[in-house]
C-alpha atoms as one frame of an Amber mdcrd trajectory, in Angstrom:
protein
  23.782-140.829-112.674  21.187-139.920-115.262  20.417-142.456-117.987  20.150
-139.582-120.431  22.938-139.580-122.984  25.408-136.687-122.721  24.559-135.116
-126.078  20.888-134.899-125.058  21.823-133.106-121.834  23.949-130.629-123.780
  21.113-130.010-126.241  18.823-129.173-123.334  21.391-126.712-122.012  21.633
-125.079-125.426  17.860-124.687-125.514  17.837-122.979-122.129  17.029-119.275
-122.439  19.793-118.471-119.976  22.442-120.527-121.717  24.664-119.148-124.467
  25.954-121.954-126.696  29.615-121.364-127.559  30.548-119.824-130.872  32.977
-121.585-133.167  36.256-119.631-133.198  37.188-118.013-136.505  40.512-119.815
-136.583  38.653-123.132-136.983  36.605-121.940-139.954  39.664-120.272-141.522
  41.990-123.239-141.219  39.746-126.032-142.558  39.580-126.911-146.244  35.775
-127.192-146.335  32.937-125.108-144.958  31.435-126.805-141.944  27.961-128.227
-142.420  25.307-127.311-139.832  25.560-130.624-137.984  29.390-130.425-137.943
  29.138-126.958-136.416  26.768-128.368-133.809  29.222-131.205-133.096  31.993
-128.681-132.467  29.790-126.529-130.235  29.070-129.612-128.128  32.771-130.418
-127.943  33.773-126.874-127.001  31.082-126.814-124.317  32.503-129.941-122.669
  35.984-128.383-122.571  35.026-124.976-121.165  36.169-124.251-117.640  32.773
-122.741-116.753  31.021-126.032-117.571  32.878-128.108-115.015  30.115-130.670
-114.659  30.384-131.358-118.385  34.178-131.166-118.762  35.151-134.608-119.920
  38.516-136.118-120.781  36.903-139.040-122.649  34.361-138.280-125.384  32.847
-139.999-128.383  31.436-138.610-131.633  28.866-141.016-133.044  28.418-139.868
-136.625  27.235-141.627-139.756  29.626-142.969-142.330  30.217-140.193-144.846
  29.140-137.375-142.530  32.661-135.941-142.206  33.861-137.234-138.844  37.470
-136.641-139.903  36.829-132.946-140.561  35.461-132.704-137.011  38.593-134.558
-135.844  40.806-131.994-137.626  38.914-129.162-135.924  39.275-130.915-132.542
  43.059-131.012-133.037  43.242-127.287-133.777  40.996-126.414-130.818  42.946
-128.481-128.290  46.229-127.088-129.634  45.090-123.462-129.412  42.922-123.499
-126.287  44.442-126.251-124.161  48.056-126.181-125.354  48.094-129.807-126.487
  50.866-130.620-128.958  51.083-134.416-128.929  48.386-136.358-130.733  48.222
-140.115-131.316  45.804-141.135-134.050  45.089-144.856-134.033  42.723-147.146
-135.881  42.287-150.823-136.695  43.455-150.746-140.320  46.632-149.847-142.206
  44.486-148.617-145.114  42.871-145.970-142.915  46.304-144.888-141.659  47.423
-144.234-145.254  44.238-142.327-146.014  44.468-140.268-142.821  48.129-139.423
-143.505  46.984-137.782-146.756  43.963-136.152-145.118  45.995-134.500-142.360
  49.396-133.883-143.937  49.360-133.935-147.761  48.542-130.388-148.850  48.449
-131.522-152.507  45.719-134.103-151.866  42.163-133.315-152.932  41.049-134.654
-149.546  43.409-132.578-147.399  41.357-131.365-144.431  43.232-128.189-143.516
  43.542-124.986-145.512  45.890-125.890-148.410  47.386-122.389-148.192  48.610
-123.133-144.688  47.413-123.176-141.068  47.628-119.828-139.252  46.618-119.142
-135.658  47.091-115.672-134.157  49.114-114.799-137.248  51.609-117.630-136.689
  52.084-120.438-139.223  51.377-123.821-137.617  53.223-126.935-138.776  51.935
-130.500-138.528  54.819-132.905-138.082  54.324-136.665-138.281  56.544-138.468
-135.777  57.201-141.949-134.489  58.313-140.697-131.059  57.352-137.366-129.514
  60.256-134.943-128.928  61.358-134.186-125.388  61.725-130.494-126.342  58.861
-129.634-128.716  59.188-126.692-131.100  56.858-123.716-130.951  53.831-123.563
-133.245  54.073-127.277-134.075  51.530-130.059-133.783  53.113-133.502-133.427
  51.071-136.333-134.843  51.722-140.054-134.531  49.687-142.243-136.883  49.509
-145.901-135.947  47.258-148.932-135.734  45.909-149.939-132.347  47.685-153.278
-132.787  51.086-151.615-133.255  50.480-149.102-130.454  49.711-151.952-128.073
  52.780-153.931-129.214  55.103-150.907-128.941  53.995-150.170-125.389  53.954
-153.738-124.087  57.243-154.702-125.785  59.257-151.465-125.579  62.317-151.063
-127.747  65.182-148.580-127.709  64.131-145.103-128.918  60.513-146.280-129.077
  57.312-145.374-127.254  57.032-146.402-123.618  54.472-145.784-120.909  57.213
-144.057-118.908  58.140-141.573-121.661  54.503-140.780-122.361  53.892-140.170
-118.682  56.081-137.068-118.997  53.820-135.263-121.488  50.198-134.411-122.146
  48.552-136.627-124.772  45.469-136.525-126.940  44.368-139.976-128.164  42.264
-139.913-131.322  40.503-143.254-131.921  38.900-143.728-135.346  36.486-146.639
-135.977  36.434-146.731-132.185  34.039-149.679-131.869  37.122-151.926-132.192
  38.391-150.965-128.740  35.340-152.109-126.793  35.792-155.881-126.523  36.555
-155.609-122.801  33.317-153.706-122.225  31.250-155.862-124.598  32.473-159.182
-123.261  30.951-159.130-119.776  31.085-162.851-118.872  30.985-164.091-122.452
  33.793-166.304-123.698  35.885-164.341-126.188  37.259-165.554-129.476  40.889
-164.892-130.494  40.114-161.586-132.241  38.062-160.358-129.276  40.847-161.297
-126.859  43.224-159.123-128.911  40.764-156.243-128.879  40.285-156.670-125.132
  43.988-156.001-124.577  43.802-152.985-126.919  41.037-151.447-124.818  43.120
-151.912-121.670  46.092-150.211-123.349  44.044-147.175-124.341  42.485-146.932
-120.893  45.903-146.995-119.226  47.233-144.218-121.495  44.228-142.014-120.762
  44.601-142.401-116.999  48.332-141.621-116.874  47.740-137.859-116.646  44.583
-135.974-115.704  45.154-133.608-118.622  45.125-136.429-121.200  42.220-136.669
-123.599  40.652-139.613-125.449  38.304-138.692-128.277  36.624-141.507-130.178
  34.909-141.401-133.580  32.634-144.110-134.931  29.571-144.716-137.053  28.925
-148.001-135.262  28.068-148.380-131.605  25.469-150.760-130.198  23.821-148.909
-127.334  21.332-151.747-126.917  24.263-153.532-125.263  23.882-152.582-121.600
  27.615-152.571-120.896  28.333-150.241-123.813  25.436-148.006-122.848  26.747
-147.688-119.290  30.252-146.913-120.565  29.244-144.269-123.112  26.075-142.592
-121.882  28.120-139.757-120.306  30.690-139.662-123.116  28.715-139.310-126.369
  29.215-135.618-127.023  27.399-135.642-130.344  25.228-138.032-132.277  24.269
-137.830-135.932  23.223-141.265-137.131  22.716-142.558-140.641  18.961-142.026
-140.565  19.299-138.302-139.763  22.135-137.970-142.268  19.954-139.424-145.020
  16.787-137.574-144.023  18.688-134.282-144.085  19.622-135.001-147.701  23.393
-135.347-147.269  23.475-138.806-148.800  22.309-140.596-151.889  18.989-142.356
-151.679  19.479-146.085-151.132  17.452-148.617-153.108  17.762-152.388-152.735
  17.389-154.104-156.096  16.218-157.609-155.224  16.523-159.962-158.196  16.491
-163.677-158.970  19.335-163.421-161.469  22.488-165.524-161.319  25.854-163.836
-160.810  26.598-163.385-164.511  23.223-161.783-165.219  23.558-159.639-162.126
  26.976-158.357-163.221  25.614-157.583-166.688  22.633-155.737-165.196  24.903
-153.767-162.859  27.170-152.749-165.753  24.212-151.666-167.923  22.730-149.635
-165.072  26.072-147.978-164.346  26.535-147.039-168.005  22.926-145.796-168.201
  23.742-143.571-165.234  26.746-142.174-167.080  24.698-141.525-170.244  21.904
-139.749-168.325  24.424-137.577-166.500  26.056-136.606-169.795  22.635-135.809
-171.328  22.158-133.283-168.486  25.620-131.757-168.797  27.047-133.579-165.773
  30.504-135.110-166.017  30.294-138.400-164.113  32.314-141.578-163.889  30.133
-143.952-161.835  31.877-146.775-159.959  30.543-150.327-159.494  31.636-152.472
-156.547  31.231-156.232-157.012  31.160-157.584-153.447  31.847-161.267-152.742
  32.137-163.349-149.604  35.262-165.273-150.661  38.452-164.224-152.454  38.280
-167.182-154.847  34.715-166.240-155.756  35.740-162.634-156.338  38.657-163.564
-158.579  36.460-165.931-160.613  33.764-163.265-160.924  36.390-160.788-162.149
  37.415-163.154-164.954  33.797-163.970-165.801  32.978-160.271-166.034  35.848
-159.557-168.419  34.766-162.462-170.633  31.167-161.227-170.501  32.210-157.819
-171.810  34.479-159.307-174.448  31.727-161.574-175.851  29.006-158.899-175.840
  27.668-157.948-179.292  25.094-155.474-180.547  22.693-158.295-181.459  22.975
-159.915-178.057  22.486-156.609-176.298  19.387-155.948-178.428  17.840-159.238
-177.278  18.605-158.329-173.655  17.133-154.842-174.052  13.995-156.036-175.870
  13.377-158.760-173.281  13.900-156.272-170.437  11.510-153.766-172.013   8.868
-156.506-172.342   9.260-157.689-168.746   9.681-154.435-166.819   6.353-152.701
-167.405   6.124-150.539-164.296   7.019-147.000-165.396   8.415-146.237-161.909
  10.928-149.089-162.052  14.559-148.151-162.685  14.795-151.188-164.983  11.868
-149.949-167.091  13.538-146.543-167.412  16.905-148.058-168.260  15.675-150.458
-170.955  13.394-147.809-172.476  16.445-145.519-172.694  18.563-148.189-174.353
  15.816-148.860-176.921  16.438-145.314-178.179  20.237-145.746-178.350  22.548
-147.111-181.026  23.300-150.416-179.288  26.382-151.101-181.378  27.824-147.846
-180.032  26.766-148.829-176.503  28.709-152.089-176.880  31.776-150.183-178.089
  31.474-147.852-175.095  31.201-150.781-172.678  34.223-152.506-174.185  36.197
-149.253-173.793  34.964-148.477-170.280  35.295-151.969-168.721  38.695-153.504
-169.418  41.493-155.099-167.456  42.997-151.611-167.057  39.795-150.045-165.688
  38.950-152.821-163.217  40.675-153.117-159.845  40.659-156.361-157.886  41.197
-155.460-154.240  41.895-159.104-153.361  44.822-159.618-155.723  48.337-159.477
-154.241  49.049-156.645-156.661  46.451-154.599-154.806  48.956-154.073-152.017
  51.060-151.938-154.328  51.154-148.236-153.608  49.833-147.449-157.092  46.658
-149.486-156.679  46.038-148.059-153.220  46.276-144.589-154.738  43.803-145.530
-157.501  41.362-146.821-154.885  41.457-143.592-152.876  41.228-141.144-155.799
  38.287-142.660-157.668  36.554-139.288-158.128  39.540-137.763-159.927  39.045
-137.142-163.644  42.369-138.823-164.418  41.477-142.000-162.522  40.413-144.683
-165.075  38.777-147.198-162.710  35.113-148.065-163.336  34.705-151.321-161.381
  36.156-152.917-158.246  36.014-156.531-157.104  36.468-156.977-153.353  35.694
-159.116-150.314  36.342-157.284-147.051  39.139-154.784-147.655  36.722-151.899
-148.129  34.480-152.387-145.095  36.074-149.535-143.158  37.965-146.422-144.094
  37.090-146.420-147.782  36.158-142.948-148.876  34.541-142.718-152.327  31.704
-140.496-153.460  31.046-141.743-156.990  30.110-145.294-155.990  26.576-145.855
-157.294  26.199-149.636-157.654  27.099-152.395-155.195  26.500-155.829-156.701
  26.407-158.746-154.271  28.147-161.728-155.864  27.632-165.371-154.801  24.195
-166.544-153.790  25.872-168.842-151.302  27.059-165.907-149.218  26.259-166.059
-145.516  23.035-164.463-144.333  24.139-164.208-140.707  23.709-161.025-138.703
  27.465-160.319-138.755  27.421-160.558-142.562  24.444-158.261-143.006  25.831
-155.851-140.384  28.982-155.601-142.502  26.917-155.082-145.657  24.849-152.390
-143.965  28.076-150.583-143.087  29.222-150.864-146.702  25.873-149.494-147.899
  26.348-146.572-145.520  29.723-145.848-147.121  28.295-146.127-150.617  25.532
-143.703-149.697  27.962-140.765-149.532  26.676-138.012-151.776  28.473-137.111
-155.006  28.529-133.276-155.214  27.981-132.839-158.933  27.608-129.493-160.685
  24.260-129.006-162.463  22.912-125.855-164.114  25.934-123.927-162.894  25.545
-124.930-159.254  27.331-127.533-157.161  25.408-129.041-154.290  26.530-131.165
-151.352  23.106-132.584-150.637  20.217-134.028-152.632  18.107-131.613-154.665
  16.066-133.840-156.992  13.894-135.882-154.602  10.728-134.235-155.856  11.801
-133.539-159.428  10.616-135.492-162.428  14.120-135.490-163.902  15.772-138.767
-164.846  18.859-137.257-163.257  17.628-138.614-159.912  19.536-141.762-160.855
  22.811-140.024-159.909  21.421-139.242-156.468  20.730-142.930-155.833  22.851
-145.841-154.665  21.560-149.191-155.929  22.412-152.296-153.931  21.915-155.325
-156.189  21.093-158.347-154.067  19.201-161.634-153.981  15.432-161.775-153.720
  15.560-163.978-150.634  13.162-163.124-147.818  15.352-164.406-144.955  18.384
-162.502-146.200  16.421-159.300-146.863  14.847-159.506-143.407  18.307-159.773
-141.786  19.670-156.958-143.941  16.723-154.719-143.019  17.385-155.409-139.325
  21.057-154.511-139.792  20.151-151.282-141.584  17.642-150.385-138.877  20.089
-151.231-136.106  22.493-148.628-137.462  19.931-145.990-136.441  18.707-147.259
-133.046  20.935-145.293-130.718  18.953-143.733-127.878  18.391-146.495-125.365
  16.341-144.550-122.859  13.834-143.520-125.500  13.153-146.879-127.151  10.000
-148.073-125.440   6.548-146.879-124.610   5.164-148.773-121.618   1.413-149.206
-122.006  -0.446-150.612-118.993  -4.001-151.906-118.595  -5.510-152.662-115.171
  -8.648-154.578-114.265 -11.033-152.003-112.796 -11.342-152.308-109.017 -15.151
-152.426-109.339 -14.866-155.421-111.682 -12.593-157.310-109.267 -15.340-157.188
-106.622 -18.023-158.660-108.868 -19.186-162.245-108.481 -18.492-163.243-112.109
 -14.827-162.188-111.687 -14.333-163.779-108.249 -16.242-167.016-108.837 -16.757
-167.271-112.593 -14.860-169.421-115.065 -13.451-169.157-118.558 -13.754-172.271
-120.694 -10.926-173.655-122.807 -10.734-177.080-124.411  -8.985-180.033-122.873
  -5.785-181.174-124.595  -4.368-184.672-125.016  -0.879-185.669-126.180  -0.415
-186.649-129.791   1.241-189.901-130.832   3.239-191.016-133.859   0.044-192.465
-135.321  -1.358-188.935-135.609   1.261-187.994-138.237   0.656-189.866-141.467
   0.853-187.097-144.054   1.806-183.470-144.649  -1.758-182.527-143.714  -1.134
-183.649-140.133   1.659-181.072-139.895  -0.462-178.324-141.479   1.741-178.426
-144.600  -0.098-177.739-147.847   0.998-179.713-150.909  -0.065-176.808-153.098
   2.489-174.034-152.735   1.725-170.645-154.294   4.633-168.333-155.085   4.708
-164.876-156.623   7.874-164.828-158.685   9.292-161.344-159.182  12.246-160.906
-161.472  13.171-157.785-159.525  11.979-155.729-156.582  13.214-152.201-155.872
  13.055-151.324-152.199  13.885-147.814-151.032  15.694-147.621-147.725  13.975
-145.639-144.916  10.663-145.242-146.754  10.312-148.994-147.272   8.519-148.253
-150.553   8.820-151.123-153.051   8.423-151.233-156.808   8.014-154.541-158.621
   9.133-155.184-162.158   5.836-155.451-163.987   2.083-155.276-163.562   0.781
-157.934-165.986   1.071-161.472-164.640   0.008-165.023-165.430   0.074-168.287
-163.487   1.863-171.494-164.403   2.532-174.704-162.515   6.167-175.688-162.171
   6.881-179.380-162.471   9.064-180.604-159.624  11.327-183.453-160.680  12.734
-186.073-158.346  16.246-184.815-159.168  15.298-181.257-158.191  13.799-182.472
-154.907  16.886-184.520-154.107  19.201-181.584-154.792  17.134-179.222-152.610
  16.932-181.784-149.805  20.713-182.231-149.845  21.102-178.519-149.112  18.844
-178.621-146.021  20.306-180.332-142.940  16.839-180.725-141.422  15.973-183.240
-144.147  18.798-185.635-143.431  17.017-188.927-142.883  18.089-189.549-139.275
  16.799-186.109-138.269  13.673-186.211-140.445  12.704-189.618-139.076  12.590
-188.161-135.558   9.833-185.784-136.728   8.127-188.069-139.275   7.932-191.570
-137.761   5.627-192.809-140.525   8.328-192.677-143.229  10.695-195.618-143.707
  13.040-194.089-146.315  13.856-190.876-148.167  12.487-192.555-151.292   9.093
-192.840-149.609   9.229-189.198-148.423  10.063-187.980-151.940   7.685-190.214
-153.903   4.666-190.749-151.612   1.542-188.761-152.488   1.155-188.109-148.767
   4.339-186.072-148.849   6.478-184.656-151.693   5.067-186.921-154.392   1.993
-184.720-154.693   3.751-181.349-154.427   2.477-178.637-156.774   4.204-175.256
-157.040   2.050-172.590-158.664   4.002-169.591-159.924   2.596-166.134-160.523
   4.918-164.834-163.247   5.397-161.450-164.932   4.139-161.328-168.495   6.936
-162.336-170.851   8.448-164.864-168.433   7.497-168.553-168.610   8.481-171.452
-166.380  10.954-172.681-168.996  12.758-169.310-168.761  13.716-170.028-165.161
  17.236-171.314-164.670  17.783-174.600-162.784  19.194-172.557-159.907  16.049
-170.401-159.703  13.851-173.515-159.667  16.044-174.950-156.945  15.570-171.811
-154.850  11.775-172.113-155.194  11.832-175.743-154.024  14.075-174.722-151.118
  11.526-172.065-150.164   8.832-174.752-149.993  11.091-177.000-147.908  11.792
-174.121-145.494   8.043-173.526-145.133   7.424-177.256-144.593  10.248-177.505
-142.052   8.814-174.673-139.987   5.386-176.329-139.828   6.780-179.815-139.190
   8.842-178.536-136.277   6.021-176.491-134.764   3.297-179.120-135.089   4.981
-182.432-134.246   4.244-184.116-130.912   2.181-181.254-129.610  -1.033-181.552
-127.689  -4.161-181.761-129.810  -7.476-180.255-128.951 -10.536-182.197-127.859
 -14.229-181.195-128.007 -14.349-181.129-124.177 -14.191-177.612-122.705 -13.283
-177.190-119.033 -13.597-174.157-116.798 -10.579-172.254-115.406 -11.017-169.653
-112.669 -11.482-166.158-114.087  -8.804-164.655-111.863  -6.155-167.122-113.139
  -6.481-165.966-116.742  -7.491-162.313-116.415  -5.194-159.810-114.690  -3.420
-156.484-115.203  -0.970-156.501-118.112   1.719-154.343-119.680   2.680-153.957
-123.348   6.060-152.469-124.247   6.101-150.856-127.690   9.433-150.368-129.448
   8.958-146.832-130.770  12.083-146.804-132.903  11.410-150.035-134.751   7.674
-149.593-135.285   6.977-149.373-139.010   3.743-147.629-139.817   2.722-149.271
-143.071  -0.961-149.506-142.206  -2.655-147.175-139.788  -4.952-149.998-138.595
  -1.909-151.809-137.188  -0.579-148.975-134.996  -1.020-149.957-131.341  -2.240
-147.265-128.953  -3.744-147.025-125.482  -7.425-146.046-125.357  -9.101-144.784
-122.171 -12.001-147.092-121.191 -12.664-145.905-117.627 -16.100-144.533-118.543
 -17.207-147.760-120.252 -18.410-149.965-117.396 -18.869-152.955-119.739 -15.111
-153.121-120.527 -13.236-154.801-117.693  -9.908-152.919-118.121  -9.275-149.209
-117.551  -7.345-149.034-120.844  -7.716-150.826-124.162  -4.269-151.397-125.700
  -5.313-152.074-129.261  -4.580-151.396-132.898  -6.942-149.489-135.159  -8.989
-152.492-136.291  -9.423-153.752-132.722 -10.478-150.277-131.638 -13.095-150.232
-134.413 -14.517-153.512-133.128 -14.744-152.086-129.610 -16.754-149.209-131.110
 -19.043-151.751-132.755 -19.679-153.522-129.429 -20.279-150.143-127.789 -23.016
-149.438-130.338 -24.812-152.648-129.311 -24.228-152.646-125.530 -27.672-151.205
-124.715 -29.361-153.730-127.033 -27.446-156.531-125.316 -28.461-155.260-121.872
 -32.136-155.557-122.752 -31.580-159.318-123.143 -28.728-160.100-120.715 -28.282
-159.309-117.046 -24.482-158.974-117.412 -22.467-157.754-120.392 -18.643-157.511
-120.215 -16.014-157.335-122.931 -12.644-158.912-122.042  -9.354-158.332-123.825
  -7.434-161.605-124.088  -3.803-160.671-123.619  -2.106-163.965-124.526  -3.628
-166.038-121.736  -6.688-167.820-123.168  -5.825-170.365-125.860  -8.091-172.811
-127.643  -6.798-175.641-129.858  -8.372-177.006-133.025 -10.337-180.176-132.308
  -8.396-183.284-133.283  -5.397-181.194-134.404  -2.538-179.212-132.880  -3.170
-175.722-134.272  -4.166-173.309-131.569  -4.766-169.580-131.238  -5.752-166.915
-128.762  -8.908-165.030-129.729  -8.432-161.305-129.184 -11.654-160.752-127.227
 -14.216-162.615-125.158 -17.720-161.265-124.614 -19.155-162.484-121.305 -22.969
-162.556-121.252 -25.420-163.874-118.668 -29.190-164.152-118.700 -31.674-165.929
-116.426 -30.859-169.358-117.895 -27.315-169.404-119.215 -23.828-167.956-119.107
 -22.391-167.328-122.565 -18.742-167.117-123.581 -18.528-165.431-126.972 -15.248
-165.445-128.974 -14.548-162.341-131.080 -11.623-162.020-133.474 -10.808-158.881
-135.535  -8.848-159.908-138.629  -6.899-157.770-141.079  -7.542-158.233-144.792
  -4.030-159.633-145.287  -4.645-162.508-142.835  -8.298-163.295-143.424  -7.724
-166.063-145.977  -4.701-167.554-144.234  -6.566-167.747-140.896  -9.850-169.036
-142.328  -9.409-172.225-140.278  -9.681-170.147-137.100 -13.016-168.736-138.188
 -14.275-172.216-139.085 -13.183-173.443-135.651 -14.997-170.599-133.881 -18.171
-171.235-135.845 -18.119-174.932-134.845 -18.094-174.231-131.103 -21.844-174.649
-130.707 -21.302-178.417-131.151 -18.728-178.862-128.362 -19.329-180.362-124.956
 -18.872-178.031-122.002 -17.852-179.666-118.732 -19.202-177.547-115.897 -20.922
-177.957-112.571 -24.244-177.644-114.366 -25.574-177.388-117.889 -25.930-173.612
-118.001 -22.778-172.685-120.051 -22.858-172.018-123.772 -19.923-171.232-126.118
 -20.473-169.093-129.207 -18.095-168.178-132.026 -18.770-165.186-134.299 -17.415
-164.617-137.799 -14.269-162.484-138.163 -14.619-158.747-137.695 -13.020-156.974
-140.684 -12.616-153.498-142.115 -13.849-154.778-145.489 -17.460-153.682-145.976
 -18.737-157.086-147.120 -17.075-159.038-144.317 -18.026-156.459-141.697 -21.656
-156.867-142.742 -21.351-160.642-142.404 -19.958-160.155-138.883 -22.818-157.779
-138.004 -25.489-160.212-139.158 -23.875-163.158-137.356 -23.467-161.101-134.173
 -27.090-159.973-134.139 -28.541-163.348-135.066 -26.619-165.335-132.445 -26.646
-162.828-129.583 -29.809-160.745-130.025 -32.161-162.905-132.047 -34.461-162.038
-134.954 -37.134-160.523-132.748 -34.909-157.655-131.657 -35.646-154.238-133.132
 -32.330-152.465-133.720
């Protein structure tokens, strides 16, 4: 079976000159409430193609539509129902999902003609001139009526229970075996535990889902005419078992990245701040109201919604009360201080905060306060965690947020809105509780929520209503209502996990993920004496002992910790472009009290004394670790701060976070450097053939971020360069530039040396700092031989961003002339050259060092 996913095979068929992609029947267009978007039309063409009798090899009973949150999967589902009813004669449809909330929403979408989100033509469904009824049932009739579609709406949990514990006049496997069925699975990733599990031990929830998957599979197999059609925005095709299950079932794929790039969503910007929850809620409210004012200034009627997202119900309820008190206590004078401070801090004209505070400086702030007190009250805030939320009235408010008569402006929630929530005028998601988990499952859930919030709000502007973005390249401030802002913490570990979760939502084509780049040692090189009998010299290592670890320095931990403190960072999803709050900065040193150190240490399990002692044998107590000048007693934290912010303006919590960042950095170095082998000044030879061989580099094409062209890795043909030992150079731009430099000097080198060969070190040759444990693998070795000596020259290209951090490597290379080389004779010399860099000044320093050490002053270049 081909590893190519089904939708890709269909696309190839459609592109064939001799293939006629199916047209969408008029009755589908006529009987849906909305015009189909181009990608929805394509999804239906793919579906119709799989069901046609003349495409037998692609006629599948089990299919999946993988489409981004907000892309209109349910409209495609409605069209699938009509098609299977008209063309295949199917009358019995079971819609199932994992959530009661989605059932309620879908009931309205498919049956309530008065709902604004009804998916069929509100004037009625007509096929071949006949009116078609949709009847919701609990049990399918034995004698179905003509021109009627029977629809059962249920959760997968209840469907499984009904079938495994049959009751009188209920569903049974036996009764369903007497009729054709179409199973419609929404949020279908919940019925894959059996496939996902493989040999992994399942938790209770996964065991439940495993039985659900078995139930669905049994229903599908009861009759050959049965159909199972799944719909999801979330499927992990990097999981081999899932890939094998779905590669011939994914009829159409339209992931979040394509959805956003095609302009059908809001732009997504992460607002990373160091504010506490109260400040963050205030900022979110001010930004939401600014959005409403700007819309009104441009003649757009908008009621923007804020979602305050917490990780615990208790936290959410407390935040709700805090927010109401915040609004109640707000005054014009207090707001003026906030606005003036914000205008002084946020100096970057591109920052949304700069634009917002500049706007408020022109407003009557007393009127703004009155507006806020009117807009954000107990009656306009919905807490989705409160028991009262379960009432039918609140559920209706939650699902009609765009309606002009709906008063809600803010929602507090934990997890009730992760799936099935359909709202277009959500513009701010504020993450409450800095203690929230940063695990992958948490950030995966948040990425899904961001995808839901990214749904585009189709506002009318200048007499035209649009269903996709139109202001990306406009200078208008109205762009703010085409943007979702996700207010979150400015924590690198969390942001890194969230970015991975956002990226993972778009990595869907397994067979197209990697480029395999291969470099082979040239056959001519393998026959040469230096390759067969030569040696490469690396330094001898000896074990460290507890006596080698007396201070932070021995762990490569600096007691001077430099931090750039940004009050806010705006990061645009997909482009990765970031905007910081201000341009003017100043530096201050933050005093670190013993109390602050103790509090930070208590929050890090690594620093519990019994564990710490196993890595730091020289300490006898936590008091010594905290107070000794060899360790934390001499810690200095230097802060680069935006103009207008001083150290005393930082809250105790913000200072605590900065100390925790230092402790995380120290922990990483302590772990990586303790009880390692340290380098000695004795260099020993290792056979060439043991360290140099063919190698392969696999490049993840989907995940590669091109932020700097010099870092893009490519394969470069080196077959015609007899001085390079591999047939290909797999290098980034800077490394390729250095190869060009060596090429320019090869003929000069050959006038002095009998043999000249450049060797790419692909993670095999490591040298370790003398007397210490830090080691590295120089990118290139230049092998030279003259009548008297063999030379091993270490070359290291270094990007501007790493040059200062890796200065110790350069110093180590430059000290190699003083080491002792253990060889059969005294004819081996080691030479280290300064870093090669793209910076003009440092490149010149490399050039001069290269020429002086390898060619000598007498050479005429």
